[in-house]
N, C-alpha and C positions, 0 to 999 in steps of 0.2 A: 504493500500500500504506500501511497505517496506521503502520507502524513508522517511527522516525526514520531520517534519512539514515545510510547505513553504507558501509563500504568493500566491495570486491568479495567478500572472504572472508565478511564478515558477511551480505551478500545471499545468498550460496550457502548458508550455514548456515540463514538464515531460510527459504529455499526448501525445505530438507530438513525443517525443523520443520513447515512448512505441509503438506508431503506426508504426514507422520506423522498429521496431523489428518484428512486425507482418507482415509487408510487405516483409521483408527479408525471413521470414519463408515461406510465400506463394510463393515467387519466387523459393525457394529451392524445394518446393513440386511440383510446375509446371514443374521443370526441372528434376524430378525423384530423388531428393536428400533429401527426407523427413527424418530428423533425428529420428523422432518418430517411424519409421518403423524398426529401428535397435533394435534387441532384446538382444544382448550380446556383450561383448568385453573382450577378454582374457588379463588380466593384469598379468604381470610377477613380478613386484616389485612396492612397494610404495616409496614415495620420500625419507623418512629417511633410508630405506633399501639400496637404491642406494648410498646415502651419506656415510652411515656407512660402506659400503662394496666396496668403490670405487676401491681399489687396485685390487680386484678380478673381478670387473665388467667393468673396463675401456676398451673401444674398443669393448665391446659386444653389440649386438643388444637386446634391452629390450622394453617392452611395459608398459606405465604408463597411468593413466587416472585420470581426476579430473576437477575441475571448474577453468576456466581461470579467474585470478584475476588482471592481468596486461598485456598490449600489447603495444609494440612500433614498428611501421612499419618504416623501413629504406630502401626504394627502393626495391632492389632485395633480401633483407634479413631482417628478423624481429626477435625480441625477445618477448617471453611472459613467464608468469609463471602459473603453474597450482597448485591447492591446493587439496590435498587428505586427507585421515584420519590422516596421520602422519605429514603433514606440506606442504611446497611448494618446488617446484623445477623449475629451469629455463629451458626453451625450446628454442633452436635456430632453426628457420625455414627459409630455403633458397629456393628461387624459382627454382633454377637449380636442387635441390635435390628432391623436392616433385612434380615438374611439374608446368607448367604455369597455367593450369586451377585450380588445387588444391590451388595454391598460391593466385590466384584471389579470390577464395572462402574464404580462410583464412583471407584475409584482411578485409572481410565483417563481420567476426565473432565479437561478442560483449563480453565485460567483463561480466562474469556470465554464459556464455555458457559452457557446459560440453564437454570436448574433450578427445579423445583417441590419444595417441602419440606413434608411433613405431619408434625407432631410436637408435643411438649409444651413449653410455655413454662417455663423455669426460669432460675435464676441460678447461675453457676459459683462455685467457691470464691473466685475473685478478684473476685467481685461483678459480672461482666458478664452482662447479660440476654441469653439465648440461646434457641435452639430445639433440643430433643433429638429428632433425626429418627427417625420411625418408617417413613417411606417417602420415597425420593428418586427423582424422575422427571426424566429428561433431556428438556427441552422443545424445545431447539434447539441444534444443534452449531455452535460457532464455528470456522470454517475459516481464520480470519485471526488474526494475532498482535497483541495489544494492545501499546501502547508499554511500554517497561521501567518497572516500577512506581515506582522511586525517583525517576526523573527526569521521568516523566509525558510528556505531549504538549506540547512546548515550541516546536516549529517553527510559527511564526505562520501561514505560508502553508498548511501542512497542516491546522492547526486550523480555518481558515475553509473550506477545500475539503471537509474531512471532518468536518463539525460533529457528526455522529453519534458519532465517536470522541472528539471534544472533550467532548461531554456526558457520556460514560462516564468519562473520565479526570479531568476538572476539575470538582469539585463546585460551585465558585463560578460556573462558567458556567451550570450548570443553574439555580442560584439567580437569576442575572440574568434568565433567560427566564421563570422563575416570576413574578418581580417585574414583568416586562414585561406579562404577562397580567393581573396585578393592576392595573397602571396603566390599561390599557384598560377593564377591567371597572369600575374606580372612576369613570372618566370617564363611562361609560354610566350607571352608577347615579346619579351626581350630576345629569346632564342629564335623565334620565328623571324624577327627582324634581322638576325644575324645569319639567316640562311639555313638554320637547322630544320630537320624534318622530324616530327613526332611519330614514333612507331610503337607497336605493341609486340611483346615477345612472350613465350609460354611461361605460365606459373607452375604447371606440373611438368617436371623434368625427370629424366632418368639419372642425371648426374648434376647435383646441386653444387656448382663451383662458383668461383669468382670472389670468394670471401672466406675468412676463417670463422666458421660458425657451424653449430650442429643443426642439421635440417630436421624438419618434421617429415615423417615417412607415412606413406599410405599404400594401398593396393588397388590397382585398376583391374576390376573383375573381367571386363570385356576382353582384354589382352592377356590376362593372368600375369601381370607384371607389377613389380614393386616400383613405385614412383616417389618423388620427393617434391615438396614445395620449395620454390626457388629461394635462395638466400641472397641472391644478387641478380643484377640485370646484365652483367658484364659480357659473358661469353657469347651470348646471342647477338648483342649489339656489335661486338667486334666482327662477327660473321657478316654483318651487313656492311661494315667498312670494307671487308674483303670483296663483297659483291658490288662495290662501287658507289654505295650511298655515303658520300663523303662527310656529311654532318648529320648525325642522328641523335635523338634523345628519347628517353622514356621516363614518365612519372608513374610509378606503380607500387603496389604492395609487395613487400618481401616478407619472409617468415623465417625466424630464427628461434630454435628451441633452447632458449636461454632464460635467465631470471628476469624478474620484474623489479624495477626501481624507478627513481624519479626521472631517469633519462632513457629507460629501456622498456619496450613493450614487445612481446613476441611477434606481432605483426605491426609493421610500420611502413611509412611511405618514403620511398627512395627515388631520387632523380639521378640518372646517369646519362652522360653525354659523351660522345666520341667524335673527334674531328681529325680528319686525315691531313697529313702534311704539316702538323705542328707538334710541339712537345710540351713538357710540363711547364715551361716558361709561358707558353701561350695559354695554358690552362690557368696559371696564376693571374694573368691579365684579364681573362674572361671572368674568373671568380670575383676579382676586385670590382670590375665594372658591373657585374650582375648584382652583387650584394648592395652596391650603392643605389642601383636602379630600383630594386625591390623595396629597400628601406624608404626611399623617397616616395614611391608609389603608395606604399601601405601606411606609413606613419607620417609622411610629409616632411621628414627630416633625414639627414645623413648621420645624425647623432642618436644613438640608441641608449636607453636606460634600462638596465636589468638589475633589479634588486638594488644593491648599494653601488653598482658599477655603472659608469658611463663610458660608452665606446664610440669613438669618433671614426666614422667610415669615410670622412671627407679627405683625410690625409693619406698618403701612400702607405700601404700595409707593410709592416716589417717583414723581412725575409732573413731567415737564419737557418744554418744547417743543424741537424740533430746533434752532431758532435760538438759544435760551438755552443749550442743551448745547454747541453750537459756540462760543458766546461764553465759556462757562465753561472749556472745556478747550483751545481754540485761541486765545482772545483776539481773535477776529474777530466783529464784530457785523454780521450780514447784514441787520439792520433799517436799516443805513446804506448798504447796497448796493442801488442802484436799477436798474442796467443789466447786461446780460451782459458788456459790455466791462469794467466795474468788477470783476465777479466773476472774469473771466479774469485780470485784472491781479493780484488777490489770490492766485489759484491759482499764477500764475507766481512770485510773491514767496515762496510757501510750498512751491515745488517739487512741486506737485500736478499730475499729468498729466490732461489732459482731451481730449475729441474735438471736432472742429469743430461737430458737431451739438449739443453740450451748451450749455444755457442757464444762467441764474442758479441756478435750482432744482437742476439736475443738479450744479452745482459746489458748492452748499451740501451736498448729499448726499455728495459726494466728501470734503469737509472733515470731515463727520460720521464717515465710515468711517475716515478717516486719524487723527483726533485724539480721537474720543469713545468708540467702541465698547469698546475694551479697558478703559476705566475703569468700565464699567457692570456691576459685580460683584453688588451687591445688587439685588433685584428692582426694576426701573425701567420705567416707561412713557414712551417718547419720543413726543411728540405733534406734530401739525400739520406734516405733510410738505409740501414744495413740490408744486404741481399737476403739474409736468412728469413726476414719477415715480409718479403716482397716477392712472391713467386711469379708474378705476372708483369714485372716491370723491367725496363731496359737498364742494363748496367751503365754506370758512368764510364765513359771511354778512358778516362785517366785514372780510375780507381775501381777495379772490379769487385771490391768488397762492399761497395755502395751502389745504390740505384737512383735513377732520376724520378724521384717520388716526392710529393709533399703532402702534408696534412695541414688543413686550415683551422686555426684555433681562434675562438673568441670566448671571453668570460671563463677561461680555463677549460673549455669544452672543445673536443674535436667536432668541427662543423662540416668538413669535407675531406675527401681523400682522392689524390690524383696521381697519375703516372705519365711518363713517356712509355707508351705501351710496348711490351715485348713482342716483336714480330719475327724473331728468329725461331723457326720450328724445332731445330735441334736443341737450342738452348732451352726452349719451353719444355721439351721432352725431359731434359735433365732436371728441370725444376719440378716437374710433375713426379719424377722418380724420387726426388728428395721428399716431396709431400707424402708419397706412398710409404716411404720408410717411417715417416712420423706417424702415419696412421697405424702401421704395424707395431709401433712402439707405444701405442695407446692414446695418441692425440686425436680425439674425436672431431676436432675442428679442422683438421688438415684436408686438403683437396684430393679427390680421386683424379686419375688421368682421364682426360676427355679426348678420345681418339678423333672424334669428328671435328673438334676444335683444332686439333693438331693438323688434320687434313686441310682445314680452311687456311691455316697459316702456310701450309705447303703450296697452296694455290697462290698465295702471296698477299700480304697485307702491307699497305704503305706505312711510312712513319706516321704515328698517330698519337695524339694526346687524348686522355680520357679522365673523367672526374665523376665522383659520386657525392651527392649532397643528401644529408638527412633533412628531409622537408619538415619533419615534426620539430626538430631542434631549432630550425630556422624560424618556425612559427612561434615557438616558445620565446625566442629572442625578440621577435617583433611585437609580441603582446605582453611581455613581462610576466609570463606564466611560470609558476614554480615547478611544475611537474609535467611530464609528457602526457599523463592522463588528462590534464586540463586542456590539451589541444587535440585530443582524439575524441570524436563524438561518442564512440562506444569502445572504450578501452577494455582489454582483457581482464576479466574478473573471475575469481574462484566461484564456482557454482554453489548455490545454497540448496541443500536438500534435493540434489539431483537436477535442479534447473535454476536459471537465473530468476531472482525475485525482485 
C-alpha cells in the first residue's frame, strides 16, 4: 500500500477509508457514471502553459486534466487543485456554474482522483491564476490513499518500490527524471551533429565480453543453448566499425551480476561510441566537449554542484597518467618498479591487499584506487593504464607495459572509460588467452575468447577510438542525486514475500 507504515489501528482505519472509495465507485457505476468507461479527454493546455501565457489566455475557455491533490468545499463553491506533468493549478468550482447534480458528485470526489476540467482562465482576488470550471469530469477513480500531504512519501524503500506514488508526491523526483530524459536527448543531439549513427546490438549473447564483470546467465529453450545478458556494448559495435560504419553509438541497458550500492545497480544504462581513424586523444576531446554541451543543455551552466563539491567544466580538463597520479598522491613512482616482486613489496609496505595472480600493473591499479580516486574532484582524464587490466586496448608504441586508455573522473567517480582500440588480431588473441588463464585461475570477471570477434579483426578494423559512458552516473551528477536508485525509475529491489510490494 502507498501509505506510510502505521500501527494496527491506523491500518484498520485506512482499510475503512479505502472501502468508502470502492463504495463511491460502485455507486457511480450503478448510476451510469463509471469513470473507467471514459476513453479520452481533449486537453488544450497544461498548468504551466496557462500560467506562463496568462495574458493571452485570460477569459478563454480551456481544458486541463490531472490528479486532484487538494479540495476545500465551501457550501455552494469549492476550490481544488489538480496536478499534471508541468505542476499544479487551482480550480474554482461553483454549483451554479456546473449544475447541482455535477456539484453533488464533485463533493464526493477524493484526493487522488483524476479529473478533467473545462473552464475559463482567470485570476483570483489574491492574484492566483486559476480555472473557473464550467464542466468537471471524473476520468479515473483513485481507490488507494495517497500519503499524508504534510509529510509526503518519506519511506525510502516504499519510494523506490512504488515510484508511481513517489512521482505524484515529490515534485523534485519528477524533475530529476525530466532532466534524465534531457541528458539522453542532449547526448543524441550532440553525437548526431557530429556524424554518429545510433545503432542497436543484441542483449542476449553467447559470449558476454567487453568488460570485466560477471554476467547473468539464462537458457534459450528454442535452440537449447545457454545465453548471457550483455555486460557491455563493445564487441558488436566494433564489428560495425569493421563493416565500414565509421561512427556508431548505442545507448542501452547492460547487466552485471554484481552488488548493489549507491553507484551500482545490476542493470544500468551505458552509452558506447566508436569512431574510426582517431585514438584516445580524440576521445578525450569528444568527452570534454560532450560533457560541456550536456551540462549547458540540462542545467544551463558549465559549473556543476554535487553535494559539497563544485566542478567547473568550462576550463580545460586535467590530463595525467596513472603512474604520475600515483606518484602525486601516494608518493610511489612505478617508473622505478620493474618487477612484480618489487610491486608486491611496495603493496605490503602500504598495507594494500592483492591476489596471487596480480602482476605489477594490477598492483599499480590497486594503488590508484586506494590513494588517487577520491582526490579527482575536478574533471580529470587519467591516462595510460597498465596492459594487465586493459585486454582490448592498443599498447603505447614507446612502452608496451602500458596502453592508450583513459578513465574520466569527476567528484572522485569514474564517469567514462576509453581506448585506442586494439585492432591487431594476433595481439587480441594473446590477450584473450591471458583472460582465459585468469578464468581458469578463478577470476569470474575475466573474458572468454570471442572467435567471431577475432575473425572480424582479421577482416580488418581501422585505427579506432572508443568510449563508454555511464549514463546513470552522469544523470546523478547533473541532478545532484545521492544514489543511483534516485535516477533509475525502477531500481532493482529485493522481492518481498515472493513478489514486489
